[in-house]
Short mmCIF file of the C-alpha atoms (twelve columns), coordinates in Angstrom:
data_MODEL
# 
_entry.id   MODEL 
# 
loop_
_atom_site.group_PDB 
_atom_site.id 
_atom_site.type_symbol 
_atom_site.label_atom_id 
_atom_site.label_alt_id 
_atom_site.label_comp_id 
_atom_site.label_asym_id 
_atom_site.label_seq_id 
_atom_site.Cartn_x 
_atom_site.Cartn_y 
_atom_site.Cartn_z 
_atom_site.pdbx_PDB_model_num 
ATOM 1   C CA . MET A 1   196.562 149.669 28.498  1 
ATOM 2   C CA . ASN A 2   196.688 146.062 29.677  1 
ATOM 3   C CA . SER A 3   193.853 144.373 31.526  1 
ATOM 4   C CA . SER A 4   195.662 144.602 34.880  1 
ATOM 5   C CA . ALA A 5   195.881 148.420 34.634  1 
ATOM 6   C CA . ARG A 6   192.225 148.702 33.541  1 
ATOM 7   C CA . GLY A 7   191.179 146.547 36.557  1 
ATOM 8   C CA . ARG A 8   193.086 148.762 38.971  1 
ATOM 9   C CA . GLY A 9   191.358 151.851 37.488  1 
ATOM 10  C CA . ARG A 10  187.944 150.414 38.021  1 
ATOM 11  C CA . VAL A 11  188.807 149.619 41.622  1 
ATOM 12  C CA . PHE A 12  190.059 153.152 42.245  1 
ATOM 13  C CA . ARG A 13  186.822 154.602 40.695  1 
ATOM 14  C CA . ILE A 14  184.624 152.378 42.885  1 
ATOM 15  C CA . VAL A 15  186.565 153.194 46.032  1 
ATOM 16  C CA . GLY A 16  186.396 156.951 45.181  1 
ATOM 17  C CA . CYS A 17  182.633 156.812 44.673  1 
ATOM 18  C CA . ALA A 18  182.243 154.928 47.991  1 
ATOM 19  C CA . ILE A 19  184.278 157.606 49.809  1 
ATOM 20  C CA . LEU A 20  182.290 160.460 48.220  1 
ATOM 21  C CA . THR A 21  179.056 158.702 49.172  1 
ATOM 22  C CA . ALA A 22  180.261 158.200 52.715  1 
ATOM 23  C CA . LEU A 23  181.341 161.889 53.020  1 
ATOM 24  C CA . SER A 24  177.920 163.032 51.692  1 
ATOM 25  C CA . THR A 25  176.124 160.779 54.120  1 
ATOM 26  C CA . LEU A 26  178.247 162.133 57.023  1 
ATOM 27  C CA . ALA A 27  177.635 165.748 55.878  1 
ATOM 28  C CA . GLY A 28  173.861 165.122 55.690  1 
ATOM 29  C CA . ALA A 29  173.895 163.501 59.134  1 
ATOM 30  C CA . GLY A 30  175.796 166.461 60.485  1 
ATOM 31  C CA . GLU A 31  173.352 168.937 59.016  1 
ATOM 32  C CA . GLN A 32  170.390 166.893 60.384  1 
ATOM 33  C CA . SER A 33  172.058 166.746 63.785  1 
ATOM 34  C CA . ASN A 34  172.693 170.485 63.735  1 
ATOM 35  C CA . SER A 35  169.011 171.059 62.745  1 
ATOM 36  C CA . HIS A 36  167.850 168.909 65.679  1 
ATOM 37  C CA . VAL A 37  170.129 170.829 68.074  1 
ATOM 38  C CA . SER A 38  168.883 174.180 66.711  1 
ATOM 39  C CA . THR A 39  165.262 173.118 67.083  1 
ATOM 40  C CA . ARG A 40  165.882 171.887 70.606  1 
ATOM 41  C CA . HIS A 41  167.544 175.159 71.577  1 
ATOM 42  C CA . THR A 42  164.668 177.149 70.076  1 
ATOM 43  C CA . THR A 43  162.095 175.037 71.942  1 
ATOM 44  C CA . GLU A 44  164.030 175.396 75.205  1 
ATOM 45  C CA . ALA A 45  164.405 179.174 74.707  1 
ATOM 46  C CA . SER A 46  160.652 179.486 74.061  1 
ATOM 47  C CA . ALA A 47  159.823 177.427 77.182  1 
ATOM 48  C CA . THR A 48  162.189 179.523 79.274  1 
ATOM 49  C CA . GLN A 49  160.599 182.744 77.959  1 
ATOM 50  C CA . GLN A 50  157.136 181.409 78.704  1 
ATOM 51  C CA . LEU A 51  158.151 180.453 82.214  1 
ATOM 52  C CA . ASP A 52  159.753 183.854 82.803  1 
ATOM 53  C CA . HIS A 53  156.512 185.530 81.574  1 
ATOM 54  C CA . GLN A 54  154.405 183.366 83.864  1 
ATOM 55  C CA . THR A 55  156.711 184.160 86.833  1 
ATOM 56  C CA . SER A 56  156.454 187.897 86.055  1 
ATOM 57  C CA . ARG A 57  152.632 187.838 85.892  1 
ATOM 58  C CA . ALA A 58  152.448 185.865 89.089  1 
ATOM 59  C CA . ALA A 59  154.779 188.316 90.876  1 
ATOM 60  C CA . ARG A 60  152.614 191.261 89.854  1 
ATOM 61  C CA . TRP A 61  149.778 189.687 91.815  1 
ATOM 62  C CA . GLY A 62  151.940 188.620 94.709  1 
ATOM 63  C CA . LEU A 63  151.641 184.946 93.854  1 
ATOM 64  C CA . ASP A 64  154.240 182.220 93.336  1 
ATOM 65  C CA . ASP A 65  154.490 179.915 90.321  1 
ATOM 66  C CA . ASN A 66  152.479 177.088 91.927  1 
ATOM 67  C CA . GLU A 67  149.610 179.504 92.770  1 
ATOM 68  C CA . TRP A 68  149.647 180.865 89.236  1 
ATOM 69  C CA . GLN A 69  149.507 177.338 87.763  1 
ATOM 70  C CA . ARG A 70  146.558 176.505 89.993  1 
ATOM 71  C CA . TYR A 71  144.810 179.724 88.906  1 
ATOM 72  C CA . GLU A 72  145.312 178.702 85.228  1 
ATOM 73  C CA . VAL A 73  143.819 175.301 85.873  1 
ATOM 74  C CA . LEU A 74  140.805 176.811 87.750  1 
ATOM 75  C CA . LYS A 75  140.158 179.122 84.843  1 
ATOM 76  C CA . GLN A 76  139.555 176.050 82.615  1 
ATOM 77  C CA . GLY A 77  136.751 174.850 84.870  1 
ATOM 78  C CA . ILE A 78  133.511 176.372 86.141  1 
ATOM 79  C CA . ARG A 79  135.180 179.595 87.194  1 
ATOM 80  C CA . GLY A 80  136.096 180.460 83.627  1 
ATOM 81  C CA . SER A 81  132.566 179.648 82.468  1 
ATOM 82  C CA . VAL A 82  130.452 181.579 84.970  1 
ATOM 83  C CA . SER A 83  132.664 184.448 86.077  1 
ATOM 84  C CA . ALA A 84  133.624 187.627 84.261  1 
ATOM 85  C CA . ALA A 85  136.978 187.681 82.467  1 
ATOM 86  C CA . THR A 86  137.970 190.587 84.716  1 
ATOM 87  C CA . LEU A 87  137.879 188.397 87.894  1 
ATOM 88  C CA . SER A 88  141.372 188.667 89.410  1 
ATOM 89  C CA . PRO A 89  143.650 185.685 90.042  1 
ATOM 90  C CA . ILE A 90  143.469 186.373 93.794  1 
ATOM 91  C CA . GLU A 91  139.685 186.301 93.725  1 
ATOM 92  C CA . VAL A 92  139.687 183.041 91.739  1 
ATOM 93  C CA . LEU A 93  142.079 181.423 94.218  1 
ATOM 94  C CA . GLY A 94  140.141 182.868 97.194  1 
ATOM 95  C CA . ILE A 95  136.798 181.513 95.880  1 
ATOM 96  C CA . HIS A 96  138.373 178.074 95.478  1 
ATOM 97  C CA . SER A 97  140.331 178.117 98.778  1 
ATOM 98  C CA . ARG A 98  141.075 174.716 100.193 1 
ATOM 99  C CA . SER A 99  141.076 175.833 103.864 1 
ATOM 100 C CA . THR A 100 139.815 178.640 106.077 1 
ATOM 101 C CA . GLU A 101 143.378 179.864 106.592 1 
ATOM 102 C CA . GLU A 102 144.004 179.991 102.796 1 
ATOM 103 C CA . ARG A 103 140.690 181.928 102.304 1 
ATOM 104 C CA . ARG A 104 141.628 184.405 104.979 1 
ATOM 105 C CA . ARG A 105 145.084 184.951 103.481 1 
ATOM 106 C CA . TYR A 106 143.665 185.710 99.986  1 
ATOM 107 C CA . ALA A 107 140.959 187.930 101.404 1 
ATOM 108 C CA . GLU A 108 143.508 189.993 103.234 1 
ATOM 109 C CA . GLN A 109 145.766 190.153 100.172 1 
ATOM 110 C CA . TRP A 110 142.860 191.384 98.054  1 
ATOM 111 C CA . ALA A 111 141.700 193.899 100.651 1 
ATOM 112 C CA . ILE A 112 145.162 195.483 100.747 1 
ATOM 113 C CA . MET A 113 145.400 195.640 96.967  1 
ATOM 114 C CA . MET A 114 141.953 197.213 96.688  1 
ATOM 115 C CA . ARG A 115 142.752 199.821 99.328  1 
ATOM 116 C CA . GLU A 116 145.925 200.752 97.577  1 
ATOM 117 C CA . ASP A 117 144.072 201.006 94.281  1 
ATOM 118 C CA . ALA A 118 141.345 203.226 95.834  1 
ATOM 119 C CA . GLU A 119 144.099 205.506 97.142  1 
ATOM 120 C CA . ARG A 120 145.609 205.749 93.692  1 
ATOM 121 C CA . ILE A 121 142.144 206.577 92.192  1 
ATOM 122 C CA . LEU A 122 141.431 209.291 94.766  1 
ATOM 123 C CA . ALA A 123 144.947 210.740 94.314  1 
ATOM 124 C CA . PHE A 124 144.266 211.021 90.581  1 
ATOM 125 C CA . GLN A 125 140.792 212.521 91.219  1 
ATOM 126 C CA . ARG A 126 142.411 215.181 93.436  1 
ATOM 127 C CA . ALA A 127 144.907 216.015 90.616  1 
ATOM 128 C CA . TYR A 128 142.066 216.112 88.115  1 
ATOM 129 C CA . ASP A 129 140.011 218.538 90.294  1 
ATOM 130 C CA . GLU A 130 143.024 220.734 90.782  1 
ATOM 131 C CA . ALA A 131 143.663 220.756 87.059  1 
ATOM 132 C CA . GLN A 132 140.062 221.803 86.370  1 
ATOM 133 C CA . ARG A 133 140.348 224.692 88.836  1 
ATOM 134 C CA . ARG A 134 143.651 225.783 87.406  1 
ATOM 135 C CA . LEU A 135 142.788 225.496 83.718  1 
ATOM 136 C CA . TYR A 136 139.202 226.713 83.957  1 
ATOM 137 C CA . PRO A 137 139.098 229.107 86.917  1 
ATOM 138 C CA . ASN A 138 135.814 230.714 85.728  1 
ATOM 139 C CA . GLY A 139 134.101 227.627 84.424  1 
ATOM 140 C CA . LEU A 140 131.606 225.391 86.224  1 
ATOM 141 C CA . LEU A 141 131.675 221.631 85.815  1 
ATOM 142 C CA . ILE A 142 127.848 221.790 85.699  1 
ATOM 143 C CA . ASP A 143 126.619 224.506 83.402  1 
ATOM 144 C CA . ALA A 144 123.612 226.076 85.018  1 
ATOM 145 C CA . SER A 145 122.383 227.484 81.680  1 
ATOM 146 C CA . MET A 146 121.862 223.967 80.430  1 
ATOM 147 C CA . LEU A 147 119.735 222.874 83.335  1 
ATOM 148 C CA . ASN A 148 116.063 222.093 82.768  1 
ATOM 149 C CA . ALA A 149 114.066 224.404 85.039  1 
ATOM 150 C CA . HIS A 150 110.630 223.074 83.976  1 
ATOM 151 C CA . LYS A 151 108.433 221.142 86.346  1 
ATOM 152 C CA . THR A 152 108.809 217.400 85.880  1 
ATOM 153 C CA . ASP A 153 105.870 215.391 84.615  1 
ATOM 154 C CA . LEU A 154 105.377 212.778 87.309  1 
ATOM 155 C CA . GLU A 155 103.537 210.461 84.967  1 
ATOM 156 C CA . ALA A 156 106.472 210.579 82.521  1 
ATOM 157 C CA . LEU A 157 108.823 209.723 85.362  1 
ATOM 158 C CA . GLU A 158 106.827 206.712 86.320  1 
ATOM 159 C CA . GLN A 159 107.164 205.436 82.733  1 
ATOM 160 C CA . LEU A 160 110.863 206.494 82.504  1 
ATOM 161 C CA . ALA A 161 112.935 204.040 80.470  1 
ATOM 162 C CA . TRP A 162 116.682 204.279 80.873  1 
ATOM 163 C CA . GLN A 163 118.836 205.196 77.961  1 
ATOM 164 C CA . PRO A 164 122.427 203.850 77.736  1 
ATOM 165 C CA . THR A 165 123.941 207.339 78.004  1 
ATOM 166 C CA . ASP A 166 121.828 208.508 80.969  1 
ATOM 167 C CA . ARG A 167 123.703 209.508 84.156  1 
ATOM 168 C CA . VAL A 168 122.281 210.279 87.592  1 
ATOM 169 C CA . LEU A 169 123.602 213.012 89.853  1 
ATOM 170 C CA . PHE A 170 123.114 211.703 93.424  1 
ATOM 171 C CA . PHE A 171 123.493 214.182 96.275  1 
ATOM 172 C CA . THR A 172 123.839 212.644 99.727  1 
ATOM 173 C CA . ASP A 173 125.854 212.718 102.915 1 
ATOM 174 C CA . THR A 174 127.668 210.063 104.862 1 
ATOM 175 C CA . GLN A 175 124.975 209.758 107.571 1 
ATOM 176 C CA . CYS A 176 121.690 209.373 105.608 1 
ATOM 177 C CA . SER A 177 119.923 206.051 105.948 1 
ATOM 178 C CA . THR A 178 117.141 207.032 103.552 1 
ATOM 179 C CA . CYS A 179 119.842 207.984 100.959 1 
ATOM 180 C CA . ASP A 180 121.511 204.637 101.445 1 
ATOM 181 C CA . ALA A 181 118.306 202.691 100.694 1 
ATOM 182 C CA . VAL A 182 117.635 204.755 97.553  1 
ATOM 183 C CA . LEU A 183 121.212 204.398 96.378  1 
ATOM 184 C CA . GLU A 184 121.089 200.630 96.866  1 
ATOM 185 C CA . ARG A 185 117.981 200.396 94.632  1 
ATOM 186 C CA . LEU A 186 119.548 202.733 92.046  1 
ATOM 187 C CA . VAL A 187 122.708 200.744 91.919  1 
ATOM 188 C CA . SER A 188 120.705 197.595 91.230  1 
ATOM 189 C CA . GLN A 189 119.703 199.182 87.909  1 
ATOM 190 C CA . LEU A 190 123.238 200.348 87.030  1 
ATOM 191 C CA . ALA A 191 123.564 198.031 84.087  1 
ATOM 192 C CA . GLN A 192 120.762 199.844 82.304  1 
ATOM 193 C CA . PHE A 193 122.371 203.321 82.113  1 
ATOM 194 C CA . SER A 194 125.737 205.053 81.983  1 
ATOM 195 C CA . GLY A 195 126.484 205.669 85.613  1 
ATOM 196 C CA . ILE A 196 125.978 207.536 88.939  1 
ATOM 197 C CA . ASP A 197 127.838 210.672 89.930  1 
ATOM 198 C CA . VAL A 198 127.757 210.728 93.759  1 
ATOM 199 C CA . TYR A 199 128.211 214.139 95.519  1 
ATOM 200 C CA . LEU A 200 128.855 214.029 99.275  1 
ATOM 201 C CA . ILE A 201 127.724 217.317 100.758 1 
ATOM 202 C CA . ASN A 202 129.309 216.892 104.234 1 
ATOM 203 C CA . VAL A 203 132.819 216.014 103.060 1 
ATOM 204 C CA . SER A 204 135.458 218.727 102.347 1 
ATOM 205 C CA . PRO A 205 138.387 218.603 99.911  1 
ATOM 206 C CA . GLY A 206 141.238 216.704 101.535 1 
ATOM 207 C CA . GLU A 207 138.944 214.297 103.405 1 
ATOM 208 C CA . GLU A 208 139.295 211.455 100.863 1 
ATOM 209 C CA . SER A 209 139.625 208.888 103.675 1 
ATOM 210 C CA . LEU A 210 135.953 209.645 104.607 1 
ATOM 211 C CA . ILE A 211 134.932 209.121 100.976 1 
ATOM 212 C CA . ARG A 212 136.821 205.853 100.803 1 
ATOM 213 C CA . GLU A 213 135.265 204.569 104.055 1 
ATOM 214 C CA . TRP A 214 131.737 205.596 102.970 1 
ATOM 215 C CA . ALA A 215 132.161 203.911 99.580  1 
ATOM 216 C CA . ALA A 216 133.417 200.736 101.176 1 
ATOM 217 C CA . SER A 217 130.525 200.708 103.646 1 
ATOM 218 C CA . LYS A 218 128.072 201.031 100.682 1 
ATOM 219 C CA . GLN A 219 129.848 198.192 98.814  1 
ATOM 220 C CA . ILE A 220 130.691 200.452 95.914  1 
ATOM 221 C CA . SER A 221 133.125 198.413 93.805  1 
ATOM 222 C CA . SER A 222 136.470 200.000 92.966  1 
ATOM 223 C CA . GLN A 223 136.038 198.504 89.499  1 
ATOM 224 C CA . TRP A 224 132.882 200.678 89.009  1 
ATOM 225 C CA . VAL A 225 134.983 203.702 89.995  1 
ATOM 226 C CA . ARG A 226 137.790 202.723 87.613  1 
ATOM 227 C CA . GLU A 227 135.248 202.286 84.773  1 
ATOM 228 C CA . HIS A 228 133.521 205.601 85.731  1 
ATOM 229 C CA . LYS A 229 130.241 203.662 86.346  1 
ATOM 230 C CA . VAL A 230 130.302 205.527 89.734  1 
ATOM 231 C CA . THR A 231 132.219 208.716 90.403  1 
ATOM 232 C CA . LEU A 232 132.787 209.944 93.974  1 
ATOM 233 C CA . ASN A 233 132.835 213.745 94.353  1 
ATOM 234 C CA . VAL A 234 133.037 216.397 97.040  1 
ATOM 235 C CA . ASP A 235 129.884 218.551 96.608  1 
ATOM 236 C CA . ALA A 236 131.565 221.963 96.979  1 
ATOM 237 C CA . GLY A 237 128.303 223.781 96.256  1 
ATOM 238 C CA . ALA A 238 127.186 221.722 93.229  1 
ATOM 239 C CA . ARG A 239 123.905 220.749 94.941  1 
ATOM 240 C CA . ASP A 240 122.828 224.360 95.452  1 
ATOM 241 C CA . ARG A 241 123.706 225.330 91.871  1 
ATOM 242 C CA . VAL A 242 121.753 222.400 90.440  1 
ATOM 243 C CA . ALA A 243 118.772 222.653 92.830  1 
ATOM 244 C CA . ALA A 244 118.275 226.309 92.042  1 
ATOM 245 C CA . HIS A 245 117.574 225.425 88.379  1 
ATOM 246 C CA . THR A 246 115.570 222.211 88.882  1 
ATOM 247 C CA . GLY A 247 113.182 223.395 91.592  1 
ATOM 248 C CA . GLN A 248 114.771 221.111 94.204  1 
ATOM 249 C CA . ASP A 249 116.212 223.768 96.498  1 
ATOM 250 C CA . GLY A 250 115.292 223.028 100.115 1 
ATOM 251 C CA . GLN A 251 114.517 219.368 99.227  1 
ATOM 252 C CA . ALA A 252 115.524 216.792 101.768 1 
ATOM 253 C CA . LEU A 253 118.299 214.319 100.927 1 
ATOM 254 C CA . PRO A 254 118.792 212.476 98.694  1 
ATOM 255 C CA . VAL A 255 118.566 214.781 95.742  1 
ATOM 256 C CA . LEU A 256 118.604 213.032 92.381  1 
ATOM 257 C CA . VAL A 257 118.967 214.604 88.951  1 
ATOM 258 C CA . LEU A 258 118.775 212.821 85.613  1 
ATOM 259 C CA . ARG A 259 121.339 213.983 83.097  1 
ATOM 260 C CA . ARG A 260 120.271 213.110 79.569  1 
ATOM 261 C CA . GLY A 261 122.395 214.760 76.929  1 
ATOM 262 C CA . ASP A 262 122.473 218.431 77.767  1 
ATOM 263 C CA . GLN A 263 119.294 218.261 79.812  1 
ATOM 264 C CA . PHE A 264 119.092 217.982 83.599  1 
ATOM 265 C CA . THR A 265 115.761 216.796 85.024  1 
ATOM 266 C CA . PRO A 266 114.850 216.231 88.706  1 
ATOM 267 C CA . LEU A 267 114.164 212.653 89.741  1 
ATOM 268 C CA . PRO A 268 111.996 212.042 92.846  1 
ATOM 269 C CA . ALA A 269 113.545 209.581 95.398  1 
ATOM 270 C CA . TRP A 270 110.223 207.734 95.660  1 
ATOM 271 C CA . ARG A 271 110.737 206.422 92.103  1 
ATOM 272 C CA . PHE A 272 113.471 204.123 93.533  1 
# 
């Protein structure tokens, strides 16, 4: 092969290498570009999903996106530090209202939601009571054979220390100012024991609106009811069954009974 042919061969090889290098560079650039596009689309999809989720949560509370964003900001401040995690978005916004009108609007919105929730709770309570009567027609919710009929040691009651599982049966009616005062003092100790089972002796089945109005007037939180810290019950003779075995029959209202495990012990109202 002459020198001219060898020269042309080297040129072709150089040009070929250059073309392959260029194609490889273009391919890499294309893959990188596709990767950037894919990442951007993923980020955009994630942001869209997050926005949709935020809008959905806001809608469940009857709020718009701007209100929800303000709620999220407020949670990062003093509200998130000093208030319980269960504080609702509406309460947070209401506490930090920027005008009287805004405060009124959130208060009304919260009042409506709480009333609707109370109605749901009472509806379920009615269904539960009906299920108890249907499934256990001969059974008593309070087993008289388990009641403590012995006289209570007053000194022991004075030194009574609450146990976390204790519950208090509280028999009252809707028009008893003495009962109201005792209940208020008992509620102030609610964090120390399991809860209070309120029995209204002058309310009949089907009169749940009276129970709701009474509970609202005594500032009994619907959250306490949801968590069973306080239960609201129609008496339906429970007071007489209990009093007959605790020596409290004929006692003026309120009638209080300590339930500790399977023992029922009378509590004098003066203790509170």
